[in-house]
C-alpha positions as CSV (number, residue, x, y, z in Angstrom):
1,M,-72.9,-113.7,-66.8
2,V,-73.6,-116.8,-69.2
3,Q,-73.6,-115.0,-72.3
4,S,-71.1,-112.8,-71.4
5,V,-68.4,-115.3,-71.3
6,F,-70.3,-116.6,-74.3
7,Y,-69.9,-113.7,-76.1
8,I,-66.4,-113.3,-75.1
9,S,-65.4,-116.8,-75.9
10,L,-66.8,-116.1,-79.8
11,F,-64.8,-112.9,-79.9
12,L,-61.3,-114.6,-79.0
13,I,-61.9,-117.3,-81.2
14,F,-63.0,-114.9,-84.5
15,Y,-60.3,-112.7,-83.4
16,A,-57.3,-115.4,-83.2
17,Y,-58.3,-116.7,-86.6
18,I,-59.5,-114.0,-88.5
19,G,-60.1,-110.6,-86.7
20,Y,-56.2,-110.4,-86.1
21,P,-55.1,-111.1,-90.2
22,V,-57.8,-108.4,-91.0
23,I,-55.9,-106.4,-88.7
24,V,-52.5,-106.9,-89.3
25,G,-53.4,-106.6,-93.6
26,L,-55.3,-102.8,-92.9
27,F,-51.7,-102.0,-91.1
28,V,-49.7,-103.0,-93.7
29,A,-51.9,-101.6,-96.8
30,I,-51.7,-98.2,-94.5
31,R,-47.9,-98.8,-94.0
32,R,-46.0,-101.5,-95.7
33,R,-42.1,-102.3,-94.4
34,N,-40.5,-103.3,-97.7
35,V,-37.6,-105.8,-97.9
36,V,-34.7,-104.5,-99.9
37,K,-33.8,-107.5,-101.9
38,R,-30.7,-108.0,-104.0
39,Q,-28.3,-110.2,-105.3
40,Y,-26.2,-111.5,-102.6
41,T,-24.2,-114.5,-102.3
42,P,-22.3,-114.6,-98.8
43,D,-20.8,-118.1,-97.4
44,V,-23.8,-119.9,-96.7
45,T,-23.8,-123.3,-94.2
46,V,-26.8,-125.6,-94.7
47,L,-27.4,-127.7,-91.3
48,L,-29.2,-131.2,-91.4
49,A,-29.6,-132.6,-88.0
50,A,-30.3,-136.7,-89.0
51,Y,-30.8,-139.0,-86.7
52,N,-31.7,-142.8,-88.4
53,E,-32.3,-141.1,-91.6
54,E,-30.8,-143.6,-93.4
55,R,-34.1,-143.6,-96.0
56,S,-33.8,-139.8,-96.6
57,I,-30.5,-138.4,-96.3
58,A,-28.5,-139.4,-99.5
59,D,-31.6,-137.7,-101.3
60,T,-31.6,-134.6,-99.0
61,I,-27.7,-133.7,-99.5
62,R,-27.9,-134.2,-103.1
63,N,-30.8,-132.2,-103.4
64,K,-28.3,-129.3,-101.3
65,L,-25.2,-129.7,-103.7
66,E,-27.1,-129.1,-107.1
67,L,-28.5,-125.7,-105.7
68,D,-28.1,-123.2,-108.1
69,Y,-25.3,-121.0,-105.2
70,P,-21.9,-121.3,-106.1
71,S,-20.0,-124.1,-104.6
72,E,-17.1,-122.2,-103.1
73,H,-19.8,-120.3,-100.6
74,L,-21.3,-123.5,-99.9
75,E,-21.1,-125.3,-96.8
76,I,-23.1,-128.8,-96.2
77,I,-22.9,-130.4,-92.5
78,V,-25.2,-133.0,-91.3
79,I,-25.0,-133.7,-87.4
80,S,-25.8,-137.3,-86.7
81,D,-27.6,-137.5,-83.6
82,G,-26.8,-140.6,-82.0
83,S,-28.0,-141.9,-85.1
84,T,-28.1,-146.3,-85.2
85,D,-28.9,-147.1,-88.8
86,G,-26.9,-146.6,-91.9
87,T,-27.0,-143.1,-91.7
88,D,-23.3,-142.2,-91.0
89,E,-21.8,-144.5,-93.5
90,I,-24.4,-142.9,-96.5
91,V,-22.9,-139.4,-95.3
92,K,-19.2,-140.6,-95.1
93,G,-20.2,-141.7,-98.7
94,F,-19.9,-138.0,-99.7
95,A,-16.9,-135.9,-100.7
96,A,-15.2,-135.0,-97.5
97,D,-14.7,-131.5,-99.1
98,E,-18.5,-131.7,-100.0
99,V,-20.2,-132.9,-97.0
100,K,-18.9,-132.5,-93.2
101,L,-20.3,-135.2,-90.7
102,L,-20.4,-134.5,-86.9
103,R,-21.5,-136.9,-84.7
104,Q,-23.5,-136.0,-81.2
105,E,-23.2,-138.8,-78.7
106,P,-25.4,-139.6,-76.9
107,R,-28.5,-138.5,-78.5
108,A,-29.6,-135.3,-77.0
109,G,-31.8,-133.7,-80.2
110,K,-32.3,-131.4,-82.6
111,T,-30.9,-128.4,-80.6
112,S,-28.0,-129.3,-78.7
113,A,-27.3,-130.9,-82.3
114,L,-27.3,-126.6,-83.6
115,N,-25.4,-125.8,-80.4
116,M,-22.7,-128.0,-81.3
117,A,-22.2,-127.5,-85.3
118,I,-23.0,-123.4,-85.3
119,P,-19.4,-122.9,-83.8
120,Q,-17.8,-125.2,-86.6
121,A,-19.4,-123.4,-89.3
122,R,-17.5,-121.2,-91.6
123,G,-21.2,-119.5,-93.1
124,E,-21.8,-116.2,-92.5
125,I,-25.7,-117.3,-93.0
126,I,-26.8,-120.3,-91.2
127,V,-29.7,-122.9,-93.5
128,F,-31.5,-125.1,-91.2
129,S,-32.5,-127.9,-93.2
130,D,-34.7,-131.0,-92.4
131,A,-33.2,-134.7,-93.2
132,N,-36.3,-134.7,-95.8
133,S,-36.3,-131.3,-96.9
134,L,-36.3,-131.3,-100.9
135,Y,-35.1,-127.5,-101.9
136,D,-36.5,-125.9,-105.3
137,S,-32.8,-125.0,-107.0
138,Q,-33.3,-121.2,-106.4
139,A,-34.2,-121.7,-102.6
140,L,-30.8,-120.6,-101.6
141,K,-30.5,-117.6,-103.5
142,T,-33.4,-116.7,-102.8
143,L,-33.4,-116.6,-99.2
144,T,-30.1,-114.8,-99.1
145,S,-31.6,-112.2,-100.9
146,N,-33.2,-110.8,-97.8
147,F,-30.2,-110.9,-95.9
148,A,-28.8,-107.9,-98.6
149,D,-31.2,-105.6,-95.7
150,P,-29.3,-105.1,-92.8
151,E,-31.9,-105.0,-90.9
152,V,-32.7,-108.2,-91.4
153,G,-31.6,-111.1,-89.2
154,Y,-33.7,-114.1,-90.1
155,V,-35.3,-115.1,-93.0
156,T,-38.2,-118.3,-93.4
157,G,-39.2,-119.9,-96.8
158,K,-42.3,-121.2,-98.2
159,M,-43.2,-124.6,-97.3
160,I,-45.3,-126.7,-99.3
161,Y,-46.7,-130.0,-98.1
162,V,-47.0,-132.7,-100.8
163,N,-50.2,-135.0,-100.8
164,P,-49.9,-137.6,-103.3
165,D,-52.6,-140.2,-102.2
166,G,-54.9,-137.3,-101.8
167,T,-55.8,-138.0,-98.0
168,M,-58.1,-136.0,-95.6
169,I,-55.3,-135.0,-93.5
170,G,-52.9,-134.3,-96.0
171,D,-55.4,-132.1,-97.7
172,G,-56.0,-130.4,-94.0
173,C,-52.6,-129.7,-93.6
174,S,-52.2,-127.9,-96.8
175,A,-55.0,-125.9,-96.6
176,Y,-53.4,-124.8,-92.8
177,M,-50.1,-123.8,-94.6
178,K,-51.3,-121.7,-97.3
179,Y,-53.1,-119.8,-94.6
180,E,-50.2,-119.7,-92.4
181,N,-48.3,-118.8,-95.3
182,F,-50.7,-115.7,-95.9
183,L,-50.4,-114.4,-92.7
184,R,-46.6,-114.7,-93.0
185,G,-47.0,-112.9,-95.6
186,V,-49.0,-110.0,-94.2
187,E,-47.3,-109.8,-90.6
188,T,-43.6,-109.6,-93.4
189,G,-45.3,-106.2,-94.6
190,L,-45.7,-105.0,-90.8
191,G,-42.1,-105.9,-89.6
192,S,-41.9,-109.6,-88.6
193,V,-43.2,-112.7,-88.5
194,V,-43.8,-114.2,-85.3
195,G,-44.1,-118.6,-86.8
196,V,-41.5,-120.4,-89.3
197,D,-40.9,-123.3,-90.8
198,G,-38.0,-125.1,-89.8
199,G,-37.2,-126.6,-92.7
200,I,-36.1,-123.6,-94.9
201,D,-34.5,-121.3,-92.1
202,A,-32.1,-118.9,-92.5
203,I,-29.9,-116.8,-89.7
204,R,-27.0,-114.3,-90.0
205,K,-24.3,-116.5,-87.7
206,N,-23.4,-113.6,-85.3
207,L,-27.1,-113.4,-84.2
208,Y,-27.5,-117.0,-83.4
209,Q,-27.7,-117.5,-79.5
210,P,-27.1,-121.1,-77.9
211,M,-30.2,-122.5,-76.9
212,N,-31.3,-125.4,-74.0
213,A,-31.9,-128.6,-75.3
214,D,-35.3,-129.1,-74.6
215,Q,-35.9,-125.6,-76.7
216,L,-37.6,-125.4,-80.1
217,P,-35.1,-124.3,-82.5
218,D,-37.6,-122.7,-85.1
219,F,-39.6,-120.8,-82.3
220,V,-36.4,-119.7,-79.9
221,Q,-34.4,-117.9,-82.4
222,P,-36.6,-115.7,-84.9
223,L,-37.6,-114.1,-81.0
224,T,-34.2,-113.8,-79.9
225,V,-33.7,-112.2,-83.6
226,V,-36.0,-109.9,-83.1
227,E,-35.4,-109.3,-79.1
228,Q,-31.5,-108.3,-81.2
229,G,-33.6,-105.3,-83.1
230,F,-33.8,-107.7,-86.5
231,R,-36.6,-108.3,-88.4
232,V,-37.6,-111.7,-89.2
233,V,-39.3,-111.9,-92.7
234,Y,-40.9,-114.6,-94.6
235,E,-39.8,-115.1,-98.3
236,P,-42.1,-117.0,-100.1
237,G,-39.9,-117.5,-103.5
238,A,-37.9,-119.8,-101.2
239,L,-39.5,-123.3,-101.7
240,L,-39.4,-126.3,-99.8
241,K,-41.9,-129.8,-100.5
242,E,-42.2,-132.5,-98.1
243,P,-44.7,-135.0,-97.9
244,S,-47.4,-134.6,-95.4
245,L,-48.4,-136.9,-92.7
246,T,-51.6,-139.4,-93.7
247,T,-52.6,-140.3,-91.0
248,A,-54.6,-138.8,-88.4
249,S,-52.6,-140.1,-85.6
250,D,-48.9,-139.2,-86.7
251,E,-50.2,-135.9,-87.5
252,Y,-51.9,-135.5,-83.8
253,R,-48.5,-137.0,-82.6
254,M,-46.7,-134.4,-84.7
255,R,-48.9,-131.2,-83.7
256,V,-48.8,-132.5,-79.7
257,R,-45.0,-132.7,-80.1
258,V,-44.8,-129.1,-81.8
259,T,-47.5,-127.2,-79.5
260,L,-45.9,-128.5,-76.0
261,R,-42.6,-127.7,-77.0
262,A,-43.8,-124.0,-77.6
263,F,-45.5,-123.8,-74.3
264,W,-41.8,-124.2,-73.4
265,A,-40.3,-121.4,-75.9
266,L,-43.6,-118.7,-74.8
267,L,-42.6,-120.0,-71.4
268,D,-38.8,-119.2,-71.6
269,M,-39.3,-116.4,-73.8
270,R,-41.9,-114.4,-71.8
271,R,-40.2,-111.2,-71.6
272,M,-41.2,-110.4,-75.3
273,L,-44.6,-111.2,-74.3
274,F,-44.3,-108.2,-72.6
275,S,-41.6,-106.0,-74.3
276,R,-41.9,-102.1,-73.9
277,R,-39.1,-102.1,-76.4
278,N,-41.4,-103.9,-79.2
279,L,-45.1,-103.7,-77.8
280,L,-46.0,-104.0,-81.7
281,F,-44.3,-107.6,-81.9
282,S,-45.9,-108.3,-78.1
283,W,-49.0,-107.6,-79.6
284,Q,-48.4,-109.8,-82.6
285,L,-47.1,-112.8,-80.3
286,W,-50.0,-112.8,-78.4
287,S,-52.2,-112.8,-81.3
288,H,-50.6,-115.0,-83.4
289,K,-49.4,-117.8,-81.1
290,V,-50.4,-117.2,-77.6
291,L,-54.0,-117.2,-78.1
292,R,-54.1,-119.8,-81.1
293,Y,-52.5,-122.5,-79.1
294,L,-55.3,-121.5,-76.1
295,C,-58.0,-121.4,-78.5
296,F,-58.9,-124.9,-77.2
297,I,-60.6,-122.9,-74.0
298,P,-63.0,-120.2,-75.5
299,L,-63.9,-123.2,-78.0
300,V,-65.2,-125.4,-75.2
301,L,-66.6,-122.3,-72.4
302,L,-68.9,-121.1,-76.1
303,F,-69.7,-124.9,-76.8
304,V,-70.6,-125.2,-72.3
305,C,-72.5,-121.6,-72.8
306,N,-74.1,-122.0,-75.7
307,F,-76.3,-125.5,-74.1
308,A,-76.9,-123.5,-70.8
309,L,-78.1,-120.6,-73.2
310,I,-80.5,-123.1,-75.8
311,A,-84.0,-121.9,-74.2
312,E,-83.2,-118.3,-73.9
313,S,-83.4,-117.3,-78.0
314,P,-83.3,-119.2,-81.3
315,F,-80.1,-117.7,-81.9
316,F,-78.6,-119.7,-79.1
317,L,-80.8,-122.6,-80.0
318,W,-79.5,-122.5,-83.8
319,F,-75.6,-121.6,-83.4
320,F,-75.8,-124.9,-80.8
321,L,-77.0,-127.2,-83.6
322,L,-74.4,-125.5,-85.9
323,Q,-71.7,-126.3,-83.0
324,S,-73.0,-130.0,-82.4
325,A,-73.2,-130.5,-86.2
326,A,-69.4,-129.6,-86.4
327,Y,-68.4,-131.7,-84.0
328,V,-70.1,-134.5,-85.5
329,V,-68.9,-134.1,-88.8
330,A,-65.1,-134.0,-87.9
331,L,-65.6,-137.4,-85.8
332,A,-67.1,-138.9,-88.6
333,A,-65.2,-137.4,-91.2
334,S,-63.2,-140.4,-91.4
335,S,-66.4,-142.6,-92.9
336,L,-67.7,-139.9,-94.9
337,N,-64.9,-140.0,-96.6
338,E,-65.3,-143.8,-97.2
339,W,-68.4,-143.3,-98.7
340,G,-67.5,-141.0,-100.8
341,V,-68.3,-137.4,-99.5
342,D,-65.5,-135.6,-100.5
343,L,-65.9,-131.4,-99.5
344,K,-63.6,-129.2,-98.1
345,I,-65.4,-128.0,-95.9
346,V,-65.4,-131.4,-94.2
347,T,-61.9,-131.9,-94.2
348,F,-61.1,-128.3,-92.6
349,V,-63.8,-129.0,-89.9
350,R,-62.1,-132.6,-88.6
351,Y,-58.6,-130.7,-89.0
352,F,-59.5,-127.5,-87.5
353,A,-60.8,-130.2,-84.2
354,L,-57.5,-132.2,-84.6
355,L,-55.6,-129.0,-84.1
356,N,-57.2,-127.7,-81.3
357,L,-57.6,-130.9,-79.5
358,A,-53.6,-131.3,-79.9
359,C,-53.2,-128.2,-78.4
360,A,-55.4,-129.5,-75.1
361,H,-53.7,-132.2,-75.2
362,A,-49.9,-130.8,-75.0
363,F,-51.0,-127.8,-72.5
364,W,-51.8,-131.2,-70.2
365,K,-48.3,-131.9,-70.9
366,F,-47.1,-128.7,-70.5
367,L,-49.2,-128.5,-67.0
368,L,-47.5,-131.6,-65.8
369,G,-44.0,-130.4,-66.7
370,R,-43.5,-132.9,-69.2
371,K,-40.7,-131.9,-72.1
372,M,-39.7,-133.6,-75.2
373,V,-36.3,-133.3,-76.5
374,V,-35.8,-136.0,-79.2
375,W,-37.3,-136.8,-81.7
376,T,-38.1,-139.5,-84.0
377,P,-37.4,-139.3,-88.4
378,R,-40.9,-137.5,-89.9
379,K,-43.3,-140.3,-91.6
380,G,-44.5,-139.0,-94.5
């Protein structure tokens, strides 16, 4: 029995991070679903939800105004979510015909802000940007080219975390995003991606579904688009650069927040986990999201069962020593870095441990019924 739990746990961990991408890759190699792209410049509305973003909002707006996209087809709306600093005044400093300011009062969170702004947007395509998201000059053109394909309802771009100070957390975050972007590219060839980046997303306005205030927009909206029979695709040519978090505590809090909201989103959209109309996507959702978020469970079981099996064979002894060494490295990673030990494997192990610990913390909050609606500006 203990050995069975050990091997099942090992399989689930391997499958979640390696097996699933390999299987998707094999499917795509046999039959790839391409996106029919061409130059396409519909009316676009860029939405920026902001709370106390006076440090970055001006640069973000200027970045959007300078994008290589016809100005007559571009609308920018900033929704100030009860900001108490100079955010509103900075936005008002731009020409009214270039940037529209909406104020949400009292503060109710990003999701409510988007629900409020969508009916007032004139764009056929809605682009979601964070208040500190800086786009490549061709990002909008590259995003909209995918909407020339009538089967595409949602497009997500490529987020690149910039790590100017070379911190371990920044390196780990960057490596994780490279892995996620690779997986999104493969999933697009299968049909639709499961995870998107909220800082550079686009949706057909007529597919947008109003959400509850506590729901995670960049998780729920793609699922509703797939449910409506459209594809959610990844566009690696639409680039967004954001500063990575530099401390473990900031990264940990962010991961707990995002994962907690994802758990509630999965509960709200649980019908997609058992969709008879789209069994392929249900399998993707289980594999890419549910198993990944709950991977801390087989990780704990693997360690506990391995400890109980040490005396069974040299394999179990050496595997337990390997696991123990990995967790020791994760705990001692900061000290190792200070001592000049700069190995990618150390960074990877630490970030992997941080991610799964954050998922466990978020799951505990989820079981307690805790929800998170409002946010604070992201630290770089």
